Each structure stands twice: as C-alpha cells, then as structure tokens.
N, C-alpha and C positions, 0 to 999 in steps of 0.2 A: 514195390510199385507195379512190377509186371504181374505178380500173382493177384493183386487187388484188381487190376484191369481185366484179367481173364474171367473173373466172376460175372462180368456184364457182357461177354462176347459169346456168340454162337460157336460151335465146334470148328467150323471151317475157318473162321477168322482167328481162332486160337492157334490153329495149325500155321497160319500165315505169320503170326507173331512169334511162335516158338521155333519155327524151322526156316521159313522162307526169308524173313527179315534178317536173322543172324547170318544165314548163308550169303545173302546179298551183300551184307556189310563186309564179310570176309573176302569175297571175290572182288568187291570194289576196292578194298585196301590193296589186294594183290595187284590189281590192274594199275592203280595209281603208282604203286611202288615201281612197276616196270616202265610206266610211261614217264614218270618224273623221278628218276633215281636220285638218291642222295650221294654226295661226293665229299671227299676230304676237303680241308681248308685250302689246299693248293689247287683246287679245280680251276681250269681255264677252258674257255670255249674256243676251239680252233677248227678251221677247215684243213684237214690233212689229206694229202694224196696217198693212196694206197697202191697195191699192185696193179689195179685196173687203170691207173693213170699212165699215160704214155710218157715218152722221153722229154727231156728239157733241151730241145734243139737250139743250137746257136750256129749262125753262119760262120764258117771257118775257112782259113787259107792254110792248108796242110798238104803240100804236094808230095810229101814222103809217106803219107798215110794211104791206106787202101779202104775201099768200100767193104763193109762187113758182109754184104750180100754177094756182089759180083766180083769182089777182090781187085777191081781196077784202081789204078792210082788216081787220087783226087786232084787232077791237074786243072780242072775247070773251076769257074767261080761258083758253080751250082753245087756246093758241098756243105755238109752240115755235120756237127758233132754234138753229142749229148754230154754236157759237163757233169752229169750225175754218175753215169756208168762208163763213159769214155768210148762209146761206140761212134764210129764214123760211117757216113753214108753219102752217096751222091743223090741228086734230086730224083732220078728215075727210080731208085730203090727205096726212097724214104718211107712210103706207105707200107711196103712189105716188111721192112725192118721194124717199123713202129709197131706192127701187129705181132711179129714173131719173136722179137727179143725183149725179154722182161727187164725193165730198168730197176734201179735201186728203189727199195721200198722204205718208207719212213717208219713203218711199223709192221709187225706180223703177229701171229698167234702168240700171246704171252705164255711163257712157261715152256714152250717147245724149243729144243735146241736149234740154233741157227746153222743152216747148211750153207756150204759154199754156193755162191751164185756166179756162174761162169758166163763170160762173153767171149766171142771168138775174135782173133786177129789183132793187128796193130800193137804187137809187142815190140818193145825197144830192141834195137840191134845190140847184140852181145848178151841179151838176157838168157839165163840158164834155167833149165827145168828144175823145179824144186825137188824132184825125186831122183832123176838120173844124172843131174848136173851137166847135161849136154846142152848145146845151143838150142834155144826154143824160140823160133821165129814163126809167126803165122799160126800159132796154135791157140790155146785158151788161157784165160787168167780169171782169177776171182776178183770181183769188184770191191770186196770188203777187206780181205787180207792181202790182196795184190800179189799173190803167189802165181807164178806162171808154170804151166805143166803141159807136157805133150798129151794129146788125147788118149794115147795108149797108157799113159802113166796116171791118169786121173783117178782110177780106183784105188791106187796105192796111197794117195794123199788122204783118203778118208772122206766122209761126208760132212762132218761137223767143222765149221769155220771158227777159228779162235781170234779172228780180226787182226792178226799179224802184229807187227812191231809197234803200231800206233794205237793199239786197242785201249790203252789207258785214257785216250782222248776221245773215244768214240762212244756214242749212245747207241747200243745195239737195237735194232727194230723190235726184237722180242722182249725188250725191257720196258717198252712203252705200254702202259695200261690205258685202255680207252673204252669208251662206250659210244654208241651212235644213235642218232635220231634223224629220220628222214623228214624233209619238209619240201615245199614247192620249189625252193631255190636250189635244191640239191642235197648233198649229204653233209651234215654237220658232224664233226667228230669232237667229242668232249674228252680232252686229255686231262685226267685227274691225278695221275702220278707216274713217276718213272722209277722202276725198280733198279736195284744195283745189279750189275753183271756178276758172274762168278769170280772175277778178278777185282772185287770191290775194294781190296785193301789199299791199292794205290790208284784208285780211279779218280782222275781229274778231267772230267768232260770239258772240252774246249768249245767255246762259242765264238763265231766270227761275225762281226757287224760292220757294214760298210755301205756306202752309196755307190752303186755301179758307175755313176757318172763322175765320181771324184778322181782327181789326178789325171785329167784328160782321158777319162774312161778307163784308167788303170784299175779302178775299183772293181770293174767287171772281171778282170784277170785274177784279182785276189779272191773274189767270191768263187769263181769257177775252179780255181786250183784247190780250194779247201772242200768244195762239194765232192770232188773226186776221192778224197781221203776220208771225210767224216760222213755222218748221217746228214743229208741235206737239210734236215730240220734244224741243225746246229748252225746253219749259215743264214744270216738275216740281212736282207737287202733294205736299206733305209729308204729307197725310193718306193718301196711297197709297204713296209711296216716301220713303226717308230720303235724306239728303245723299250717301250712298255712291253712289247711282245717278247723281247729278250728276257725281261724281268719275270714275266709269267713262266717262261720255260725254266728259269733258274729256280723259281719258287716251287716248281713241281718235282724237283730233284729230292732224293732222300737226304736226310740230315748229315750222313757221314760222307757224302760226296764233296769233293773239293774242286769246284768249277773254276775255270779260267776264262777270261774274255780277251779277245784280240780285236782292237778297234783300228780299222783302216780308214784314215782320213786326216784332216787337219786338227789344229788345237781346238777349234770350235766344236767339231764333232766329238772329240774326246770329252770336252766339258759337258756336252749335252748328255752323253751316255752316263758319265759319273753322277751328274745331277739327277737323272731319271732313276738310277739305281738307289740313290740316297732317298729320294722322295717316295719310292715304292716300299721302303722299309723292309728290305730283304733280311731274313734271319741270318743268312750267310752272305757277306759282301765279298764277291770274288775279286781278286786282283786283276788289274787290266794291263795288258801289253799293247804295243802300238806298231802299226805299219804306217810310216809317214807319207801321206799323200797330199798334204797341204803345201803352202808356200814357205812359211817360216819354220814350222815343225819344232818349236823351241822345247816343248816338253819331251818330245822324242829324242832330241839331242842330249838333254841332261840325263835321260834314263838309259842311254847307250843304244837306242834303236836306230840311230843315224839321222841324217838330214834329209834323206829321200829314199824311196823304196828301191831295192835292187832290181835290175832288169837283166835277163828275164826273171820274173818272180818265181820263187820256189817255195811252195807250201811246206815240204819236208824240212827245208832249211830253217824256216821260222818255227816249226815245231821243236826242232833241236834247240833253238834259242830259248824257247819257253821252258824246256826241260832244265836248262842251266841257269835260268833267271832267278833272281832273289826278290822276295816280296818286301816292299818298303812302304812306310806311311807317307802321305802327302797331305799337308794342311789344306783344309777346306775353309774358305773365307766367305762369309755372308755379307753381301753388299745390299744394304737396305736404303731405298730412296723414299724420302718423305716429300710431300707436296709436289709429286712428280707429274709431269705432263709430257711423256715421251712421244715423239713423232713416229709412231710405229703402230701397226695393227696388233703387234704381239702383246702389248699390255694396255689396259685401260688407263687413261690419263687422270682418273679421278681419285685414285687411292694409292697408298704406298705399296711398293712391290719389292720382293726379295730376289736377288740374283746370287748365284754361287760362283766364286772365282777360284781358279786353281793355278793359273800361270801369272798373269799380271793384269793390271788395270791402269788406264791412263786417261788424262783429260788434257786436251790441247792439240799441238800440231801433229804428233804421230797418229793420234786418233783421227784427225781430219784427213790425213793421207790414206788411212785405212778405209774411212768412210767413202772417199772419192773412188777408191779402187772397187769397193763393193757395189757402189751405184753403177759403175761401168760394167762390172761383171753381170749385173742383173739386166743390163740393157739388151734389147733384141738384136743390136748390132754386134754384140760380143759373140762371135760365131766360132772362134778358134781359141781353145784353152790349152795352155801348157805352162809349166813352171817358169820357163824362160820368159814367156810373154808376160806373165804375172809380175815377175821381178822388174821387167822393163817398165811396166805401168807404175809400180811403186816408185821407181827412180824418176819417172816423168812427173808424178804428182809431188814428190819430195822436192824436186828442182823448182817446180812451180811455186811452192811455199817459201823457197829461198827469196824469191822476188816479191811475192804478194804479202807474206807475213800476216795472214788473217788472224792468227792467235797472239799477235804482239800485245803486250800489256796484260797477260793472263794473271799476273800476280795481283792486279787490282780487281780482278773479277771473282776471286775466290779467297777463302780463308782456310788454312790448314792447321789441324790440331792433331798432335801425336800423344796418345795417352793423356789427353786432357790439356796439354800445354800448347799454346799457339806458337806457330813457327813464323819468324820474320822471313819473308820471301824476297829473294833478289829478283832482278828482271828475268823472267822466264816465259817460255811459250808452251811448256808441258810439265805436268806432274805425273810421275809414274810410280805405281805401287808394285813391288816385285815379290812374288812368292817363290820363284825358281831362279837359278843363276843365269838363265839365257833369255834374251830379249831381242826383238828385231832380227830374227833369223840368225841367231848364234852369238850375239854380242853379250859378253859377260859384263853387264853394265855396272853392277855394284863393285866388282873387283877391279875395274879400270883405274889405274893409278895407285892401287893399294900397295904395290911393291915399294913405293917411296914413302909410305905413311904407315906407322904402327898402330894408329888409332882407329883403323877400319875394322869393325867387328866381323866375325865370320858369318857367312850366310848358310842357312839350312832350310830345307823344304819341310821340315817336320818339327820346328821349335816353337810354333804358334806365334812367331814374330814375322812381321813383314817389313821389307826395306823400302824406304821412300826417297826418291831422288827427283831432281828438277833438270830440265833441259832448256837451254837458252834459245835455240832456234832450229830451223830445219838444217841449216848449215852445220850447227853443232851436232845434229844427228849424224850427218855424213862423216864428221871427224870422229865421232864415237865408233862408228862402224869400221873405220880404218884403224882404230886403236891409237889415234893421235890426240885424244883429249880424255877428260873424265867428267862425270856428271856432278851436279850440286848434290851432295849427300846431306839429306835432312835428318836421317836417323832411322832407327828401328822402333817398332811399336806393336803392341797387341791389339790396340784399338785406334783407328784412324777416323777422324771426322773431317769432312770437306764441305764447306758452305759455298755453294756456287751461286753467284749473284747475277750472272748474265748467261745468255745462251752460249753453249760451248759443245764441241764434239767430244764424245766419250766412247771408249771401247773397253770391253771386258773379254779377255781370252780371244781376241780377234774379231769379236762381234760388235760393230760400231753403230752409233746412233747420234742424233743431235738432241741435246738435253737443254731444256729450259731451266730457270733457277730452281734449285732444290737443295736438299741436304743429304749428303752421303754418309752413312754410318757403316763402317767396315770392321767386322770382328771375326776372329777365329772361332769356328764352331766345333768341328770334329775332324776326323781323318778319313780320307779316301785311301785306297790301297792300290798300288801300281807295281808292275814288274819291271825290274831293272836288270839289264844284261851287265855282266861284270865289267866295270870301267873304273879306272883309277881316280877320275875326277868327280865321281858321284859324291855329293856332300851328305847323303843320307845313310843311315845305318840299317842293316837288315833287321827284320823283326825276329825276336828270340822265339 
C-alpha cells in the first residue's frame, strides 16, 4: 500500500511518508508510554508522603521528655511530638525542627540499601548503647531498627539498617515500587507493587486499622504506637480512609508475603473489615487479630484478646501476641433480606440486600436496647464517651424495657424455620442467632444450664452451624447475664429462615436498625480467618 502510494507523490512528500511519519509515530508511542505507563494488576492510586513531607505532629503531655532542639524539659502545654519518628519539640522550636530533622519516609529509592535514620534525644532511662553497652541517654537512635548508640559509636554500627527485631512485620520504604505524575492538585503517587525484603522467608507484614476516635479516643494511642514501629503506610485511620484502602495495600504485596491485620475497635468494626476484605476478593485472605475498643467485645473475648484494651497500650506487647497467635477459621453467614425497607440511608428500601454476620444476630428486646444506645451515641448531646458510660446506658435502656416491654408478643410477629422445619415458639421477646460462644459482653448464652443437661450439642465457630435461642424478656436478659437462668434453646441449623410480620428492632454484630416486615434468609457461605491467642476455652481448632 505504501509503495503504491509513493508512485503518485512528489519527492518531498515521499520523504515525509518514509521518514517523518514513522519517526513521529515512534516518538509519539514513547511519549504516551511515559505519560500513561502500564502497571501490574495490583496497581492502586495513592497520595503518598515522601521525604519532603514534614512530621506528623500531635499535641502531647510529656514532662519527662526534652525538646530535640533546645533540650529543655517539656513542662508547658505548648509541646508536640511526632508519632512517626518520635521527635519531641516545644512550640518555639517547632518550625526549626520541622525543617532540620527528617521524618520517617514511606518510600525511598527502590533497590538501594536502607541506611540507618537517626534522630537525637529522648532515649528511655536505662537504655544501653548497642555498641559499647554503656548507658546511652540523650544521644541518638534509629527510628527503624530502634537501636540506640552514642554519637561516638555510630560509625561502628555500620550504615545499613536491618530494621531490628520487628523487621518481619515492617514494609521497608525501599521495597515500595512507585511512579509519579504531577497534576494541579499536587503529587499523585501510583503504588503498583511492593517487593519482598531480603528476609522474605518469614515476612509477615502487619497492617493496623482503627478509628482514632474509638474507645474514648483510645484508637489514637493505638495508631500512634504502631506508627513508631512500622512503616506509617501500614497504619490506616478509619476516620480518613475506609477498609478498601487496606485491601489495596494487601493486593499490592507479593504472592509469598503472609500479611496479618490487627483491627482496633468493636465488633461492628471487625465485621466491617472482614466483609470488605471478602468483597474485595483478595487472593490472600490475611488472618485478623483484635484490639478490643468496643463495649461488648464478644469476638475479642472468645479469641483470647481480652474484654478491653490494656492501658497503657504497648504496641510491642501486641506484636508478641501476634507472633504466638494461631490462625483459625470463623464461619461467615450471609443474611439476605427480601422485600426489605430498612429505615436507614445505608441501604435502598426497594430491593433485597445481603449482610454478612460473624458474631450474632437478634430480633427483639436486646436489639431494641442496642438501637436506643446507638441513637443516643449519635446525638449531639452525647459529648463524653467511655466504656463505663456506655455500660450504664445499656443498663438504663435494659431497665426501661423491663417496665415497658415493647417487644412483648414477638412470637406472634414472626415465624422461625430451622433447616426447613418450623419451630413452635413460646412466649418470647427476642430471637438470637449465635455464631460464637459469647453474647452480651461475655455471656456464654448457649452453654448456660448445659451442665445439668447432656442433650445440649457443642458449639463451634467453624462447623457451619448456628445456634438459635429465645429470650423471654429484658428481665430474663439480666438473669442470663448473672448466670441465674438459661435461654430457650431452639436448636442448631445450617439454614435459618425468619418471616417477620411486623416492625421490629434487629441487630447484626452490634449494628441495629428498625426493620419493617420482611423475610430473613441466613446461610453459611465460607470462612473468614482470625487470630486467636492460646486460651483453653477456645472452641475452634487451628488450621493445619
């Protein structure tokens, strides 16, 4: 075609066709390749802070610490600390330190060895120099490996940082492969892969996810503690990003990485993260550990993470727990609602919706108490939050239902089917579906009274069976919490159907709403994976 066309063109135009046009195409392709690079399937668009970004300052009260610049004790209220690198400063020296001391970098030049990154001062009393083993106060420390050295011993430590004893949990900055493209809004960094570090054999990068406002702002302490140990990219604040961001980071890891996730929050937060990871369809589903920041923390109790977070919070202590934890499966239940009109902006009322449940689901009086509590917590007059205040509110609303009994006659408002068989219901005010052995802040509901009866089947979190019980009243709830009564046991099932004929309060994993007539279809789908600290009462077996 090109030769035939040249017969009808003058020599100058032939030159254009033979030389200029092909050259233009080649340069055009090269330009487009640089402007719009191709990435692997794990590519995600992120705004990343680099070495030019300054510190992550927080207002602190640390009278035993000294300003990095002037070395005066921080006895005034005008004091700040960077929870990325651990530098402290008073207000007068803030700008100078911000410009002179380099903070932790999320990424660096790929392939180049990572060097020690030192910051001066504020070394714990009793700390020893890693070289001469003499007391080392007021000298320097590496913010990655956390070794402390005298300034005179620095050269003997060497330049290359090995990231210390927690390196198996850290994503080194030089392992993050990136590309950048400037726009009017600033610098956008495209993270398209994360390389394995040299110690990749036992590499289990740890991700932390929490809302800084959870647990009466205890979530902020959890996030700050882990930022000091890990790459800050591994610490996700739910008040700024949702769990999808966490999933994108995990998807960017190499296939032989064995990530772990630590969720700091209540049962609802844990369910949110587990569901998001399931819907994201990760190739590797990381097991999840817990820091209990909620009110009930039932899943945390049965997995051995405790009923509440330890204070003061210690990130190294939690990393040690993760090292000794075992991975176990947890049944994931799909709750499908048909003909649903939920009074919430979260779902459209015109079509069926699916919810995933991990702990328990209930319809009736306990869900109503939870709903009243959540409405109070969302009120603008709810200005002080603590676990004690929350428990007092639960007690208040539970006592209110002892008198008002708004859910009385629930057995006439619904039909219950276990594996296709209809259950004859006694007089009840609540139906509870249990996937785990803990309910209502530590009550072992299914096991209550089982010591006097040999007909009560064992309960497991991974047998694809759910336990279904009934509760007579709010007063019955109080007796159950004191261990003075037992529930109505309706049985175990792999498929539960509930036909709701009237408006009733419903809650799934601590998230309540008011539900109009509908049909609930509850089935086991697959398994989530969680981390359990060794406890004798755990009903689940470790994965082989």
